[in-house]
C-alpha positions in Angstrom: 7.7 -35.1 -8.7 6.7 -31.9 -7.0 4.4 -33.8 -4.7 7.4 -35.6 -3.2 9.1 -32.3 -2.3 7.5 -31.9 1.1 8.4 -35.5 2.1 12.0 -34.9 1.0 12.1 -31.6 3.0 10.9 -33.4 6.1 13.6 -36.1 5.7 16.2 -33.4 5.3 15.0 -31.6 8.4 15.2 -34.8 10.4 18.7 -35.5 9.2 19.8 -32.0 10.1 18.3 -32.3 13.5 20.0 -35.6 14.0 23.4 -34.2 13.1 22.8 -31.3 15.5 21.9 -33.8 18.3 25.2 -35.7 17.7 27.2 -32.5 17.9 25.5 -31.6 21.2 26.3 -35.0 22.6 30.0 -34.6 21.8 30.0 -31.2 23.3 28.4 -32.4 26.5 31.0 -35.2 26.7 33.9 -32.8 26.3 32.5 -30.4 28.9 32.0 -33.3 31.3 35.7 -34.2 31.0 36.7 -30.6 31.6 34.5 -30.5 34.7 36.0 -33.7 36.1 39.5 -32.4 35.6 38.5 -29.2 37.4 37.0 -31.1 40.3 40.1 -33.2 40.8 42.2 -30.2 41.6 39.5 -28.2 43.5 40.9 -29.3 46.8 44.0 -27.1 46.5 43.5 -23.6 48.0 44.1 -20.6 45.8 43.7 -16.9 46.0 40.4 -15.6 44.6 42.3 -13.1 42.5 44.1 -15.8 40.6 41.2 -15.9 38.1 39.6 -12.6 37.1 35.9 -13.5 37.6 33.0 -11.2 38.5 30.7 -12.7 41.1 27.8 -10.3 40.4 26.1 -9.4 37.2 23.7 -6.6 36.4 20.2 -7.4 37.5 18.6 -5.5 34.7 20.4 -7.2 31.8 19.4 -10.7 30.7 22.5 -12.9 30.5 22.3 -15.8 28.1 24.0 -19.0 29.5 25.5 -21.8 27.6 25.0 -25.4 28.6 28.5 -25.6 30.0 28.1 -22.6 32.2 24.8 -23.8 33.6 26.2 -27.2 34.6 29.3 -25.7 36.1 27.3 -23.2 38.2 25.0 -26.0 39.5 27.8 -28.4 40.5 28.5 -28.1 44.3 32.0 -28.1 45.7 33.5 -31.2 47.4 32.9 -29.9 50.8 29.3 -29.1 50.1 29.7 -25.3 49.9 28.9 -23.4 46.7 31.6 -23.1 44.3 33.4 -19.8 44.8 36.7 -19.6 42.9 39.1 -21.8 41.0 42.4 -22.8 42.6 45.6 -21.1 41.5 47.3 -24.3 40.5 44.9 -25.1 37.7 46.5 -26.1 34.5 47.0 -23.3 32.1 44.4 -24.4 29.6 41.8 -24.9 32.3 42.4 -21.5 33.8 42.1 -19.9 30.4 38.8 -21.8 29.8 37.3 -20.5 33.1 38.6 -17.0 32.5 36.9 -16.9 29.1 33.6 -18.3 30.6 33.6 -15.7 33.4 34.2 -12.8 31.0 31.5 -13.9 28.7 29.1 -14.1 31.7 30.0 -10.7 32.8 29.6 -9.1 29.4 26.0 -7.6 29.1 23.9 -9.0 26.3 22.6 -6.7 23.7 19.3 -5.1 24.5 17.8 -5.9 21.2 18.6 -8.2 18.3 19.5 -6.8 15.0 17.6 -7.8 11.9 20.6 -9.8 10.6 20.8 -11.7 13.9 17.1 -12.3 14.0 16.9 -13.7 10.5 20.2 -15.6 10.9 19.0 -17.3 14.1 15.5 -18.1 13.0 15.3 -18.6 9.2 16.1 -22.2 9.3 13.6 -22.9 12.0 10.9 -20.9 10.2 11.7 -22.7 6.9 11.4 -26.0 8.8 8.1 -25.1 10.3 6.8 -24.1 6.8 8.0 -27.4 5.5 6.2 -29.2 8.2 3.0 -27.3 7.6 3.2 -27.9 3.8 4.1 -31.5 4.5 0.9 -32.0 6.4 -1.1 -30.5 3.6 0.7 -32.2 0.7 0.8 -35.5 2.4 -2.9 -35.6 2.2 -2.8 -34.4 -1.4 -0.2 -36.9 -2.5 -2.0 -39.8 -0.8 -5.2 -38.8 -2.6 -3.6 -38.5 -6.0 -1.5 -41.7 -5.7 -4.2 -43.8 -4.0 -1.7 -45.1 -1.5 -4.1 -45.1 1.5 -7.8 -45.0 2.0 -9.5 -41.7 2.7 -10.1 -42.5 6.4 -6.5 -43.4 6.9 -5.3 -40.3 5.1 -7.3 -38.0 7.2 -6.4 -39.8 10.4 -2.7 -39.6 9.6 -3.0 -35.9 8.8 -4.9 -35.2 12.0 -2.3 -37.2 14.0 0.5 -35.4 12.3 -1.1 -32.0 13.3 -1.6 -33.2 16.9 1.9 -34.5 17.0 3.3 -31.1 16.0 1.1 -29.4 18.6 2.4 -31.7 21.3 6.0 -31.2 20.2 5.6 -27.4 20.4 4.1 -27.7 23.8 6.8 -30.0 25.1 9.5 -27.6 23.9 7.7 -24.7 25.4 7.5 -26.5 28.8 11.2 -27.3 28.4 10.5 -31.0 28.5 13.3 -31.2 25.9 15.9 -29.0 27.4 18.5 -29.7 24.7 16.3 -28.5 21.9 15.1 -25.6 24.0 18.6 -24.5 24.7 19.7 -24.9 21.1 16.7 -23.0 19.6 15.8 -20.7 22.5 15.9 -17.7 20.1 14.0 -19.1 17.2 10.3 -19.5 18.4 10.3 -23.2 17.8 7.2 -23.9 19.9 5.2 -21.3 18.0 6.3 -22.6 14.6 5.5 -26.2 15.5 2.1 -25.2 16.9 1.3 -23.1 13.8 2.3 -26.0 11.5 0.1 -28.4 13.5 -2.9 -26.0 13.4 -2.6 -25.7 9.6 -2.5 -29.5 9.3 -5.6 -29.8 11.5 -7.4 -27.2 9.4 -6.6 -29.0 6.3 -7.7 -32.4 7.6 -11.0 -31.2 8.9 -11.8 -29.3 5.7 -10.9 -32.4 3.6 -13.2 -34.5 5.8 -16.1 -32.2 5.0 -15.4 -30.6 1.6 -13.7 -33.4 -0.3 -14.9 -36.8 1.3 -18.1 -35.6 3.0 -17.3 -37.8 6.0 -18.8 -35.2 8.3 -21.6 -32.8 7.9 -21.5 -29.0 7.8 -22.5 -28.5 11.4 -19.8 -30.8 12.8 -17.2 -29.4 10.4 -18.1 -25.9 11.4 -17.8 -26.8 15.1 -14.5 -28.6 14.6 -13.0 -25.8 12.6 -14.2 -23.2 15.1 -12.9 -25.2 18.1 -9.5 -25.6 16.3 -9.4 -21.8 15.6 -10.3 -20.9 19.1 -7.8 -23.4 20.4 -5.1 -21.9 18.4 -6.2 -18.5 19.6 -5.9 -19.7 23.1 -2.5 -21.1 22.5 -1.4 -17.8 21.1 -1.4 -16.5 24.7 1.6 -18.8 25.2 3.3 -18.5 21.8 2.7 -14.9 20.6 0.8 -12.6 18.3 1.7 -14.4 15.1 -0.1 -17.6 16.2 -3.0 -15.4 17.3 -3.2 -14.1 13.7 -3.2 -17.6 12.4 -6.1 -18.6 14.7 -8.0 -15.4 13.8 -7.7 -15.9 10.1 -8.7 -19.5 10.5 -11.7 -18.6 12.5 -12.8 -15.9 10.1 -12.3 -18.1 7.0 -14.1 -21.1 8.5 -17.5 -20.1 7.2 -16.1 -19.9 3.7 -14.9 -23.5 3.9 -18.3 -24.9 4.9 -21.1 -25.1 2.4 -24.6 -25.7 3.5 -28.1 -25.8 1.9 -29.6 -23.7 4.7 -27.3 -20.8 5.5 -28.2 -18.7 8.5 -27.0 -15.1 9.0 -27.7 -15.3 12.7 -25.5 -18.4 13.2 -22.7 -16.9 11.0 -22.6 -13.5 12.8 -22.9 -15.0 16.3 -19.9 -17.1 15.4 -18.0 -14.2 14.0 -18.8 -12.0 17.0 -17.6 -14.7 19.4 -14.3 -14.9 17.4 -13.9 -11.2 17.4 -14.6 -10.8 21.1 -12.3 -13.7 21.9 -9.5 -12.0 19.9 -10.2 -8.8 21.9 -9.9 -10.7 25.2 -6.6 -12.3 24.2 -5.3 -8.9 22.9 -6.2 -7.3 26.2 -4.2 -9.8 28.1 -1.1 -9.6 25.9 -1.4 -5.9 24.8 -1.7 -6.7 21.1 -2.9 -4.2 18.5 -2.3 -5.8 15.1 -4.4 -8.9 15.5 -7.5 -7.1 17.0 -7.3 -4.6 14.2 -7.3 -7.4 11.6 -10.2 -9.0 13.4 -12.2 -5.7 13.1 -11.4 -5.4 9.4 -12.4 -9.0 8.7 -15.7 -8.6 10.6 -16.4 -5.5 8.6 -15.7 -7.3 5.3 -18.0 -10.1 6.3 -20.7 -7.5 7.0 -20.2 -5.9 3.5 -20.4 -9.4 1.9 -23.5 -10.3 3.8 -25.2 -7.0 2.8 -24.8 -7.6 -0.9 -27.9 -9.7 -1.4 -29.0 -10.6 2.1 -32.6 -9.6 3.0 -32.0 -9.5 6.8 -29.7 -6.9 8.3 -30.5 -7.3 12.0 -27.7 -9.8 12.8 -25.2 -7.8 10.8 -26.1 -4.6 12.8 -26.0 -6.4 16.1 -22.7 -8.0 15.4 -21.2 -4.6 14.6 -22.6 -3.1 17.7 -21.1 -6.0 19.7 -17.7 -5.2 18.1 -18.1 -1.5 19.2 -18.9 -2.8 22.7 -15.8 -5.0 22.8 -13.7 -2.1 21.6 -15.1 0.1 24.3 -15.3 -2.3 27.2 -12.6 -4.9 26.5 -9.8 -3.6 24.4 -8.4 -1.0 24.1 -11.1 1.1 25.8 -10.7 -0.5 29.2 -6.9 0.1 29.4 -6.4 3.2 27.3 -4.3 6.1 28.7 -5.6 9.6 29.0 -4.2 11.7 26.1 -5.5 14.9 27.5 -3.2 18.0 27.8 -5.0 20.3 30.2 -2.5 23.1 30.2 -1.9 23.2 26.4 -3.6 26.0 24.5 -5.8 25.1 21.5 -3.8 24.9 18.3 -3.4 22.9 15.2 -0.3 21.2 16.6 -2.3 20.1 19.7 -5.1 18.8 17.5 -2.5 16.9 15.4 -1.1 15.3 18.5 -4.5 14.3 19.6 -5.3 12.8 16.2 -2.1 10.7 16.4 -2.7 9.6 20.0 -4.0 6.3 21.1 -4.2 3.0 19.2 -4.7 4.4 15.8 -5.0 1.0 14.1 -7.8 -0.1 16.4 -9.6 3.2 16.3 -9.6 3.7 12.5 -10.3 0.0 11.6 -13.2 0.0 14.0 -14.7 3.2 12.6 -14.4 2.1 9.0 -15.6 -1.4 9.7 -18.7 0.0 11.2 -19.4 3.0 8.9 -18.9 1.3 5.5 -21.5 -1.4 6.2 -23.8 1.2 7.8 -23.7 3.3 4.7 -24.3 0.2 2.5 -27.4 -0.5 4.5 -29.0 2.7 3.2 -29.0 1.3 -0.3 -31.9 -1.1 0.4 -34.5 0.9 -1.4 -36.4 4.1 -0.6 -39.4 2.4 0.9 -37.7 0.6 3.7 -37.0 2.3 7.1 -35.3 -0.5 9.0 -31.9 0.0 7.2 -32.0 3.7 8.1 -32.8 2.9 11.7 -29.9 0.4 11.8 -27.6 3.0 10.2 -28.6 5.5 12.9 -28.1 3.0 15.7 -24.6 2.1 14.4 -23.5 5.7 14.0 -24.9 6.6 17.4 -23.1 3.7 19.0 -19.8 4.6 17.4 -20.2 8.2 18.5 -21.0 7.0 22.1 -17.9 4.8 22.1 -15.7 7.7 20.8 -16.9 9.9 23.7 -16.6 7.2 26.4 -13.8 7.3 29.0 -11.0 9.5 27.8 -12.4 9.9 24.4 -11.1 8.8 21.0 -10.8 11.3 18.1 -11.2 9.0 15.0 -14.4 7.2 16.1 -15.9 10.5 17.1 -15.0 12.4 13.9 -15.8 9.6 11.6 -19.1 8.9 13.3 -20.1 12.6 12.8 -19.0 12.5 9.2 -20.8 9.3 8.6 -24.0 10.6 10.0 -23.9 13.6 7.7 -23.0 11.5 4.6 -25.8 9.1 5.4 -28.4 11.9 5.7 -27.2 13.3 2.4 -27.4 9.9 0.7 -30.8 9.0 2.1 -32.4 12.3 1.3 -31.5 12.0 -2.4 -29.4 15.2 -2.4 -26.7 13.6 -4.5 -29.2 12.3 -7.0 -30.8 15.6 -7.3 -27.5 17.4 -7.7 -26.5 14.9 -10.4 -29.8 15.6 -12.3 -29.3 19.3 -11.9 -25.6 19.4 -13.0 -25.4 16.5 -15.5 -29.0 16.2 -16.7 -29.5 12.6 -15.8 -29.8 10.5 -12.6 -32.2 8.3 -10.8 -35.6 9.1 -9.3 -35.7 9.5 -5.5 -39.2 10.9 -5.3 -40.4 7.8 -3.5 -38.5 9.0 -0.4 -41.1 11.6 0.2 -43.7 8.9 1.0 -41.6 7.9 4.1 -41.1 11.5 5.2 -42.5 10.9 8.6 -40.3 8.0 9.7 -37.2 9.4 8.1 -37.8 12.8 9.7 -38.1 11.2 13.1 -34.9 9.2 12.6 -33.0 12.3 11.5 -34.2 14.4 14.4 -33.6 11.5 16.8 -30.0 11.1 15.5 -29.5 14.9 15.9 -30.8 14.7 19.5 -28.4 11.8 20.3 -25.4 13.6 19.0 -26.4 16.7 21.0 -26.8 14.7 24.2 -23.5 12.8 23.7 -21.6 16.0 23.0 -23.0 18.0 25.9 -22.3 15.1 28.2 -18.7 14.9 27.0 -18.4 18.7 27.6 -19.8 18.4 31.1 -17.3 15.6 32.0 -14.2 16.7 30.3 -14.2 20.5 29.7 -11.6 21.0 32.4 -9.4 17.9 32.0 -9.5 17.8 28.2 -10.6 21.1 26.7 -9.2 20.2 23.2 -11.4 17.1 22.8 -14.4 18.9 24.4 -14.0 21.6 21.9 -14.0 19.0 19.1 -17.3 17.8 20.5 -18.6 21.4 20.7 -18.0 21.7 17.0 -19.9 18.5 16.3 -22.8 19.6 18.6 -23.0 23.0 17.1 -23.0 21.9 13.4 -24.2 18.3 13.0 -27.7 18.5 14.7 -28.5 21.7 12.9 -27.4 20.2 9.6 -29.4 17.0 10.1 -32.5 19.1 11.0 -32.0 21.3 8.0 -31.7 18.3 5.7 -34.9 16.9 7.2 -36.7 20.2 6.9 -35.6 20.8 3.3 -36.6 17.3 2.0 -39.4 16.3 4.3 -40.7 19.5 5.9 -43.5 22.0 5.1 -42.1 25.2 3.8 -45.0 27.4 4.8 -44.9 26.7 8.5 -43.4 23.5 9.9 -44.1 23.2 13.6 -42.2 19.9 14.1 -38.9 21.1 12.8 -39.4 24.6 14.2 -40.1 23.5 17.7 -37.2 21.0 17.6 -34.8 23.7 16.4 -36.1 26.0 19.1 -35.5 23.3 21.7 -32.1 22.6 20.4 -31.1 26.3 20.5 -32.4 26.7 24.1 -30.5 23.6 25.2 -27.2 24.8 23.7 -27.7 28.2 25.2 -28.4 26.7 28.6 -25.3 24.5 28.2 -23.2 27.6 27.7 -24.6 29.2 30.9 -24.1 26.0 32.8 -20.4 25.6 31.7 -19.7 29.2 32.4 -21.0 28.9 35.9 -18.9 25.8 36.5 -15.8 27.8 35.8 -15.2 26.8 32.2 -14.0 30.3 31.3 -11.4 31.2 30.2 -9.9 27.7 29.5 -13.0 26.5 27.6 -13.7 29.9 25.9 -13.6 28.5 22.4 -15.9 25.7 23.2 -18.5 28.0 24.7 -18.3 30.3 21.7 -18.9 27.4 19.3 -21.9 26.3 21.4 -23.2 29.8 21.1 -22.9 29.6 17.3 -24.8 26.3 17.4 -27.6 27.9 19.4 -27.8 30.8 17.0 -27.9 28.5 14.0 -30.7 26.5 15.7 -32.7 29.6 16.4 -32.1 30.9 12.8 -33.4 27.5 11.5 -36.5 27.8 13.7 -37.2 31.2 12.2 -37.0 29.8 8.6 -39.3 26.9 9.7 -41.9 29.1 11.3 -41.8 32.3 9.3 -41.1 33.5 5.7 -40.5 36.5 3.6 -39.5 39.9 5.0 -40.5 38.8 8.5 -37.7 36.2 8.5 -35.2 38.8 7.5 -36.2 41.2 10.2 -36.4 38.6 12.9 -33.0 37.2 11.9 -31.4 40.7 12.4 -33.3 41.0 15.7 -32.0 37.6 16.8 -28.4 38.6 16.2 -29.0 42.0 18.0 -30.4 40.1 21.0 -27.2 38.1 21.3 -25.1 41.3 21.0 -27.1 43.0 23.7 -26.5 40.0 26.0 -22.9 41.3 26.3 -24.2 43.7 28.9 -24.8 40.6 31.1 -22.3 38.1 29.9 -18.8 39.0 28.7 -18.6 36.0 26.3 -16.4 36.7 23.4 -18.7 34.9 20.9 -21.8 37.0 21.5 -21.0 40.0 19.2 -20.1 37.6 16.4 -23.6 36.2 16.4 -24.7 39.7 15.2 -22.1 39.3 12.5 -23.6 35.9 11.5 -27.1 37.4 11.5 -26.1 40.2 9.2 -24.3 37.8 6.9 -27.6 35.8 6.8 -29.5 38.9 5.9 -27.1 39.6 3.0 -27.6 36.1 1.8 -31.3 36.4 1.9 -31.0 39.7 -0.1 -28.8 38.0 -2.6 -31.2 35.1 -2.9 -34.3 37.4 -3.4 -33.7 41.1 -3.5 -37.5 41.7 -3.1 -37.6 39.7 0.2 -41.2 38.9 -0.5 -41.3 37.8 -4.1 -41.7 40.0 -7.2 -45.5 39.6 -7.3 -46.0 40.6 -3.7 -43.8 43.7 -3.7 -45.7 46.9 -3.4 -45.1 49.5 -6.1 -45.4 52.5 -3.8 -42.1 54.4 -3.6 -40.3 54.4 -0.3 -43.2 53.1 1.8 -43.1 49.4 0.8 -41.7 46.1 2.1 -38.2 47.1 1.2 -38.0 49.9 3.8 -38.3 47.6 6.8 -36.7 44.7 5.1 -33.5 46.7 4.3 -33.8 49.5 6.8 -34.3 47.6 10.1 -31.2 45.4 9.6 -29.2 48.5 8.6 -30.4 50.4 11.7 -29.6 47.4 13.9 -26.2 47.1 12.4 -25.6 50.8 13.1 -26.7 50.4 16.7 -24.6 47.3 17.1 -21.5 49.1 15.9 -22.2 51.9 18.4 -22.8 49.4 21.2 -19.4 47.8 20.5 -17.5 51.0 20.4 -15.7 50.1 23.7 -15.5 46.3 23.1 -12.0 44.9 23.5 -12.3 42.8 20.4 -11.1 45.0 17.6 -12.0 42.6 14.7 -15.7 42.3 15.5 -16.0 46.0 16.1 -14.4 46.8 12.7 -16.5 44.1 11.0 -19.8 45.5 12.4 -18.8 49.0 11.4 -18.2 47.8 7.8 -21.4 45.9 7.6 -23.4 48.8 9.0 -22.0 51.0 6.3 -22.7 48.5 3.6 -26.3 47.8 4.7 -27.1 51.5 5.0 -25.8 52.2 1.5 -27.6 49.1 0.2 -30.9 50.2 1.8 -30.7 53.6 0.1 -29.7 52.2 -3.2 -32.5 49.6 -3.3 -35.1 52.2 -2.5 -33.8 54.5 -5.3 -33.8 51.6 -7.7 -37.4 50.7 -6.8 -38.6 54.3 -7.1 -37.0 55.0 -10.4 -38.2 51.8 -12.1 -41.8 52.1 -11.3 -41.8 49.8 -8.3 -40.2 46.9 -10.1 -36.9 45.3 -9.2 -35.5 43.6 -12.3 -32.2 43.0 -14.0 -32.4 45.9 -16.5 -29.5 48.3 -16.8 -29.7 51.5 -14.8 -30.2 54.9 -16.4 -27.8 57.8 -15.9 -30.1 59.4 -13.4 -30.3 56.2 -11.3 -26.5 55.7 -11.6 -26.0 59.3 -10.5 -27.8 58.6 -7.3 -25.7 55.6 -6.7 -22.5 57.6 -7.2 -23.8 60.3 -4.9 -24.5 57.6 -2.3 -21.0 56.2 -2.6 -19.4 59.6 -2.3 -21.5 60.4 0.7 -20.6 57.1 2.3 -16.9 57.9 1.8 -17.4 61.3 3.6 -19.3 59.7 6.4 -16.7 57.0 7.0 -14.0 59.7 6.9 -15.9 61.7 9.6 -16.3 58.5 11.8 -12.6 57.8 11.4 -11.7 61.3 12.8 -14.0 60.8 15.8 -13.2 57.1 16.4 -10.1 56.0 14.5 -10.7 52.6 12.9 -9.0 50.8 9.9 -12.5 50.0 8.6 -13.4 53.7 8.5 -10.0 54.7 7.2 -9.7 52.2 4.3 -13.4 51.9 3.8 -13.7 55.6 3.0 -10.9 55.3 0.4 -12.4 52.2 -1.1 -15.8 53.9 -1.4 -14.1 56.9 -3.1 -12.2 54.6 -5.5 -15.5 52.9 -6.4 -17.1 56.2 -7.1 -14.1 57.2 -9.4 -14.5 54.0 -11.3 -18.2 54.6 -11.8 -17.4 58.1 -13.1 -14.9 56.9 -15.6 -16.8 53.9 -16.9 -20.5 54.9 -16.6 -20.9 58.7 -16.4 -18.4 59.4 -19.1 -18.8 56.2 -21.0 -21.7 53.8 -21.3 -24.4 56.0 -19.8 -23.3 59.2 -21.4 -26.3 60.7 -23.3 -23.9 61.5 -26.2 -23.4 57.8 -26.7 -26.7 56.2 -25.4 -29.1 58.8 -27.0 -31.0 59.1 -23.7 -33.3 62.1 -23.3 -31.8 64.9 -21.2 -35.2 66.4 -20.3 -37.2 69.5 -21.4 -35.9 72.0 -19.0 -32.7 74.0 -20.0 -30.7 73.7 -16.8 -32.6 71.5 -14.4 -32.3 68.3 -16.4 -30.5 65.0 -16.6 -27.1 66.6 -17.1 -27.4 68.5 -13.8 -28.1 65.2 -12.0 -25.6 63.1 -13.9 -22.6 65.5 -14.0 -22.8 68.7 -12.1 -24.0 67.4 -8.8 -21.6 64.4 -8.7 -18.8 66.8 -9.7 -19.6 69.2 -6.9 -19.7 66.2 -4.5 -16.3 65.1 -5.6 -15.0 68.6 -5.2 -16.4 68.8 -1.7 -15.0 65.4 -0.7 -11.6 66.3 -2.0 -11.6 69.6 -0.1 -12.7 67.7 3.1 -10.1 65.0 2.7 -7.1 67.3 1.9 -5.7 67.0 5.5 -7.1 63.5 6.3 -6.1 61.3 3.4 -3.0 60.7 1.3 -2.4 63.4 -1.3 -2.7 61.1 -4.4 -6.1 60.1 -3.3 -7.2 63.7 -2.8 -5.8 64.5 -6.3 -7.9 61.7 -7.8 -11.0 63.0 -6.2 -10.3 66.5 -7.4 -9.6 65.3 -11.0 -12.9 63.3 -11.0 -14.8 66.4 -9.9 -13.1 68.5 -12.6 -13.8 65.9 -15.3 -17.5 65.8 -14.4 -17.7 69.6 -14.4 -16.0 69.8 -17.8 -18.4 67.2 -19.1 -21.4 69.1 -17.8 -20.3 72.3 -19.5 -19.6 70.6 -22.8 -22.8 68.6 -22.9 -24.8 71.6 -21.8 -23.4 73.5 -24.8 -24.4 70.6 -27.1 -27.9 70.5 -25.6 -28.3 74.2 -26.3 -27.7 73.6 -30.0 -29.1 70.1 -30.4 -32.1 70.1 -28.0 -33.3 67.3 -25.8 -31.4 64.6 -27.6 -27.7 65.1 -28.0 -26.6 61.8 -29.5 -23.4 61.7 -31.6 -25.2 60.6 -34.7 -26.8 64.1 -35.0 -23.4 65.6 -36.0 -22.1 69.1 -35.1 -23.2 72.6 -36.3 -20.6 75.3 -37.1 -21.7 77.6 -34.4 -21.7 74.8 -32.0 -18.0 74.1 -32.5 -17.2 77.8 -31.8 -19.3 77.6 -28.6 -17.2 74.8 -27.2 -14.1 76.9 -27.6 -15.7 79.9 -25.9 -16.9 77.7 -23.0 -13.6 75.9 -22.5 -11.8 79.3 -22.6 -14.1 80.6 -19.9 -13.4 77.5 -17.8 -9.6 78.2 -18.2 -10.0 81.9 -17.3 -12.1 80.9 -14.3 -9.5 78.5 -13.0 -6.6 81.0 -13.5 -8.6 83.6 -11.7 
């Protein structure tokens, strides 16, 4: 029974249309009678004001006309002149009719239909079109299951039915049926009929091939493709919905055809033609939804083809063709410039740029290219063609993103995709999984292709650098925001790609290939900064130049790591940053001093990674005169010179930061030399002794005093707060180490053989005197609570020295608590403490 439902719906539709036609005929007859009655009395003269009609209507408002109004307006007067006004002697009912018509004509139409009006006017027509489409499909199915007609007749009837619907839609669109057009002018009848006919044709062609095998796969493929392209062409006349139907039909055609000899080249040539045709139609009509769907479908086809296909060249070329159509056809050829030249750089401006342009087209293109490109990398570690195809796709997407006015999402996603691809191909994820989780897969076979992979990585880095610098050259004045985005990509991505290539495929001892490439990259970026500055990029493009400076520094730093090692790398890194800082004497670029900051941070990282700088086995055991002196001392000295050089620099933050790092590196250099000397030339993780810790405390107290002095001569928040932080650290060391963990009374450490010049003098008296001196010096320079804490720390250390000295007098070299107390010793404590009190009162 359900198979008869489409036929019943078709019959009901025809009955409804027939009734509507009869009503229209009656209405036309009545209007004709009214017109004749009006014409009979048109000979009498009447004042124009007898009937309140407006002879003019707004030109910018579309006025819908009824059939009656159209015929009345087109009817000439008896004397041959156009009809001007109705006579005053008209019957009352006729005058009322004309007045109502005139007012309805003068009333402006609504500028846009509401959703209720839209659905109310069109739902019946849409339901009828769906019924026609399903009728064409189910007619074939019912005839097959019932055996009413032969296969050839069935398919012929279905095809004729589809062609008939197409012809009916075209007739209504051309207004060959004016009555139907007037009745359903608001319901998209031509498009609905055309879509129903297209579905019927698709079903008939597929049945001829897939069910009855009347035609072969080649002819079926061609017929389905021609039908899809025909529907796509008709969509220029009927709207975007029909274009979507044609697009879906064209993209699904390969799924409907089965062949024993599939060809990826034929498939993707066909898909590319369909996508380009969709882009051309979208450019003509200004569509965005249909071309976005086309890009998504082509990307899905590429993913499906890459599952088990051995050939990836047609897939890659098809995706490149899609990028070209996006860039040259739609929307790249007609995109508006989203630049805001006078707008300062901010997150709000970046957000507006991210939301500008055809987002659906930009994002779908980027994802439809990147996802298949990343899947290509999973073709085995011994194949280089997929990596080359990946690099070509990413580079093409980046070039498209930088073309013309520039597009944010293709640019950003291309850069992100390049980095993700490099990480995946190098096996970094697999190694991290093995390191963190203890299991994973083996990627050691990648090393055998180190040469080709390295060249592709370096080539991709060069391409991104070239594209970004070209974008900066073209658009730094008109679009500084997007040029700055490209500056970030140029400064970071090539260096990261080169670093990944060096880490996984380079030679750690001395790698000339990566080293020379990094040197060249740094020189090019530095030259680009000079070129842009001379072309007047400052101050509008100041951030972009600063970022390019950072990129050049990172490239030079990478070159140092490729060509040198050990303490030489550490020293040269500090010298590199100092060279950038000294360039401020020639160029007032705000980013130059920050390169010294970056260099010192790099030095600290190298110290954290390996405090010996040369390896534990290569470190000399000679105190002071060893590799630690230049490795720690030269960066500290350069930091001190940099802070002095920047004393008059207008940037307060970089000046304060350099002062803080100079203080830290100076203290670190002294501490590491003390540690090395007091541990027999060995730097290990053993706990420090009281003597070693005492030297550290003295260094921190001295640093606090030095910073306090610098703050008096050159006021700075770094000196002001840094001195108090250093003093606070020293106080914590006193409470936790000198009086606690490292106290010889608890640790049992030997105090030495000499009575007064021993460990207690170094560990308690000298730090106590240092605290007292610092408190005295800070009494009029720092807050009173801080000065009181310093004085109390000094008093505690002095009290501890006196007490422990008395114990040493009675117990000897070792004064540990487990030795107990003698009776005379306890009286001695009282005498000593009383003497201290008398001395303080005096």
